Structures are given as C-alpha cells and as structure tokens.
C-alpha positions, 0 to 999 in steps of 0.5 A: 650198625643196622638201623630200622629207620634209614640213615643220614648222608653220612651213614648214621642211623635215623629215627622214626620221628613225627608230629604228635597226635593233635590232641596232645600237640599243645604239650608235645613237640615230637614223638620218635622211636629208634631201633639199631642193631649192633654186634654183641659187645660193640659200644658206641660213644657219642653225645647229644644236645636236646633243647627240650625235656624228653621222656624216654623209654629204653627197651634195650642196650646198656647205657652210660651218660655223664650227667650233672649228677655224675656218671649214670648207668641205665638198663631198660627203664623209663627216664626223663632227660632234661634239656642240655646247656652243652653236649651230654656224653652218652654211650651204649653197648649192644643193640638198642631200641627206644621210644621218646616224647619231646615236650614243648617249652612250658609243658613240664610245668603245665603237666605238674613236673619238676622245675625245668631248671632243676632238670638241666643236664640230668637224667631222672628215673621216671618213678621219681617224677610221675611214676605211681600205682595209678598211672604206672611205674617205669617197670610197668611202662616197659610191660605196656610197650611190648619191646618186641612190637613195631616201633609205630605202636610204641609211639601210639602207646606213648601218645595215649599215656601222655593224653592220660597224664594231661587229663590227670593233671587238669589239661592246663596248656602252656602259655600261648606267648611261649608257643609263639616264642618257640616258633620265633626261635626257629625262625630267627634265633637272632631276634631282639627280645624287646621287639618280640615283647612289644609285638606280642603286647607283653612287658619284657620282664614278664616275658623273660620270667616266662621264658626262664620258667619254660626253658630253665634258661634265659632268653639269651641262652636259649637263642645261643643254643638254637644258633649252635644246633642249627649249624650242627644239623647242617654239619651232620647232613640233616638240614635243608642245604638251601639254608646253610648260608643263612645258618652261618650268617646268624653269627658275627663271623667265623671266629664267633661261630667256632667259639660258640660251637666249642661252648656247646659241643666241646669241639670245633665245627670241623671236628664235629663234622668229621667225627661219627655222631650217631646219637647227636645226628638222631636228635638234631634230625628230629629237631630240624624236621620239627623246625621245618614243619613249624615254619611251614616249609614242609607238610607235617609228617612228610619226608624232609629234603635230606631224607631218601624218599624211597625209604618209608620212615613216617 
C-alpha cells in the first residue's frame, strides 16, 4: 500500500486535507484528496464513520459499501456519503484516488440538498441530488477533475464547484447557533444542552429542532458519536497524545467507554486498535485536524502534532 500523502504512526495512508477557501468556509468544513496505489487484485476491507455529509468523487478503484439501502457497488462516480450513526463497512479493490468536500452541519439544507436524516448511513449518486445540465452530472464532474492531474488541483476544482453551488442556491448560510454548537461539540462533547441554550439566548426546544435538522440526529446522539470519534482517533494514532487522558475522562468509566465504542464501531477498543483501519484512519485524521484548528490549538493548514513535519502534506 503506497500513499501519495504520507502515513500514520501505524503505517496507514493519510490524505491531503485542509481548511477550505474562506469564500466557502461557512458551508464547508474540510476538503481532502487521497491517492493510494495497490498491487492489481488487492482488496482492502475496512469501514468509516463520518459526522458530516461528504461529497466525494471516486476517480478509481472498485468500491463496495454496506449501506442502509443494502450492499452498493461503485466505480468512478460522484457520490454523497451521508453522516453515519455507526461504522459503515467499506472495501475497495485495486488502486484508488478520491477528492471530497465535508459539509458543515446545516449546510445541506442551506444548499438545497435533501433532509440530512434521509441520508444517514446512505450513499447517493450525485445526479440524484444536484446533477443537472446547468451545473454538471457525475459523468461531467469526472471529466472536469482530470484524475491524472495533481491532487491539490482536484481540491481547488472542488472548491470552485462548491462556490458555484452556493451562488446558484442563493448563498444562504447555515444557522449561526449551529456553527457555535459544532465548535462546542469539539470542545466539550459532555456539554449540557440546557446550559448551551441559555448561554446563546435560544429556547431549548428550538435549539434541539435546529440540531436535528442540521445533523439528522438528536443532540444526545451527536455528542455520543463525538466522544466515540475522539477516542477512536487516539487509538489510531491520529490525535494529540496530550489529550488522550482528557478524551478517556469523557466517559463515566472504562465499561461505559467499551459499551459506547461497541455501539459505534462494532468492536472493542482493543480490537479497533490492533486491526488495520486505513479508511477509518483517513477519516478520523481529517476530523481531528479540523478539530484542532477550530479550537485554535494549531494554525490553519499547519501539520498537526501526529504528522511527520519532514513530509509536505498541505
């Protein structure tokens, strides 16, 4: 397995991921690209969990995923991956390359997309959401991106296309309170919703409705998933080691952590740490990099502490 963008401490591939251009930042959380070379016929079986909708363009590889709609098989195409309530089993055969755009909570509705709850644990063909003659279909997107070109160019093209979509849909921004809630989820996934509502001058029931609309899940479910993802990132070696104890203390005790971990990942923390998780690691690493930037613990688009500074990634 040969990665164009470096490796984790466990030797798993990483992506080229960074903050979006400032013009699209209110709607976009992260942009990324991956390119991994495999020997012909080699298959990777893994899984992933994303806490946000992701627009992905698959340039190569034969993909399979166990979604809410059943087993899906995908070749080169543009797809929407909805957020996940649990680990989504994914496999790919042969070398693969992708570019993706993580949307912020609330961006799907602001951009005229489907109800987020209807996309949970699903993969939807781009044409069934945004694809049209005016803005492009899945097939046209593949042509515009030039899979043979450099990954950073893919990311710039993706940003320009998102800017067009924002302009086309009226440039409506997600709710400001959801942006603040998103940041607080990173800072304290044990927060009390009533305290957050009072601090931001919003009635609790209205806040809970906005959260459900933005995330497709209740506030409690969002916070539980965040705690599990933080622990998972430490287990895969793509988090700041100085925060490991803090992440563990977000659970009542070890048995509570194991139960929660099983709920989201279908295995114990020990099994998760000792089993190869290339797709999961790529996803968790991008989320943790964004988390540290959002919380001001690193400057935007600078290598996080788990990255080898001798490798140019960003």
